[in-house]
C-alpha positions in Angstrom: 0.0 0.0 0.0 2.8 2.4 0.9 4.6 1.8 -2.4 1.4 2.5 -4.3 1.0 5.8 -2.5 4.7 6.6 -3.2 4.2 6.0 -6.9 1.1 8.2 -6.9 3.1 10.9 -5.2 5.9 10.7 -7.8 3.3 10.8 -10.6 1.6 13.8 -8.9 5.0 15.6 -8.7 5.6 15.0 -12.4 2.2 16.2 -13.3 2.7 19.3 -11.2 6.0 20.0 -12.8 4.5 19.7 -16.3 1.6 22.0 -15.4 4.0 24.6 -13.9 6.2 24.4 -17.0 3.1 25.0 -19.2 1.9 27.9 -17.1 5.4 29.5 -17.2 5.6 29.1 -20.9 2.2 30.7 -21.4 3.2 33.6 -19.1 6.5 34.1 -21.0 4.7 34.1 -24.3 2.1 36.6 -23.2 4.8 38.8 -21.7 6.8 38.8 -25.0 3.6 39.4 -27.0 2.7 42.4 -25.0 6.2 43.9 -25.2 7.3 43.0 -28.7 4.2 42.7 -30.8 1.9 45.5 -32.1 -1.7 45.4 -31.1 -2.6 44.1 -34.6 0.0 41.4 -34.3 -1.3 40.4 -30.9 -4.9 40.2 -32.4 -3.7 38.1 -35.3 -1.8 35.8 -33.0 -4.9 35.4 -30.8 -7.0 34.5 -33.9 -4.4 31.9 -34.9 -4.3 30.4 -31.5 -8.0 30.5 -30.8 -9.8 30.8 -34.2 -13.4 31.0 -32.8 -12.8 33.2 -29.9 -14.3 36.3 -31.5 -17.7 34.5 -31.5 -17.6 33.8 -27.8 -16.2 36.9 -26.2 -17.4 40.5 -26.2 -15.3 43.1 -28.0 -14.5 44.8 -24.7 -13.2 41.5 -23.2 -11.0 40.9 -26.3 -9.7 44.5 -26.1 -8.9 44.1 -22.5 -6.9 40.9 -23.1 -5.0 42.6 -25.9 -4.4 45.8 -23.8 -6.1 48.1 -26.2 -9.3 50.1 -26.2 -12.4 48.6 -27.7 -12.4 51.5 -30.3 -8.9 50.7 -31.4 -9.7 47.0 -31.6 -12.6 47.9 -33.8 -10.3 49.8 -36.1 -7.9 46.9 -36.3 -10.8 44.5 -37.2 -12.1 46.9 -39.8 -8.7 47.3 -41.4 -8.3 43.5 -41.5 -11.7 43.0 -43.0 -11.2 45.6 -45.8 -7.7 44.2 -46.6 -9.2 40.7 -47.2 -11.9 42.1 -49.5 -9.4 43.7 -51.8 
């Protein structure tokens, strides 16, 4: 019984390490995005990572995540829309 608990404990430690590594990677990616990418680049990255997200979140929530105003996000979206129609 004690060995089974010990194995579970090791498995749990490995799982925690994997989760922590993933969270750290996400945090680093977000930090770099916010400091190195333009607002439009951040929006395009978000659309590539989560294609359907614009259908599930309000404009103000997306703008907040991207650290821009809702008006500026609307401008970005309008520019992208008119570029694809050309």
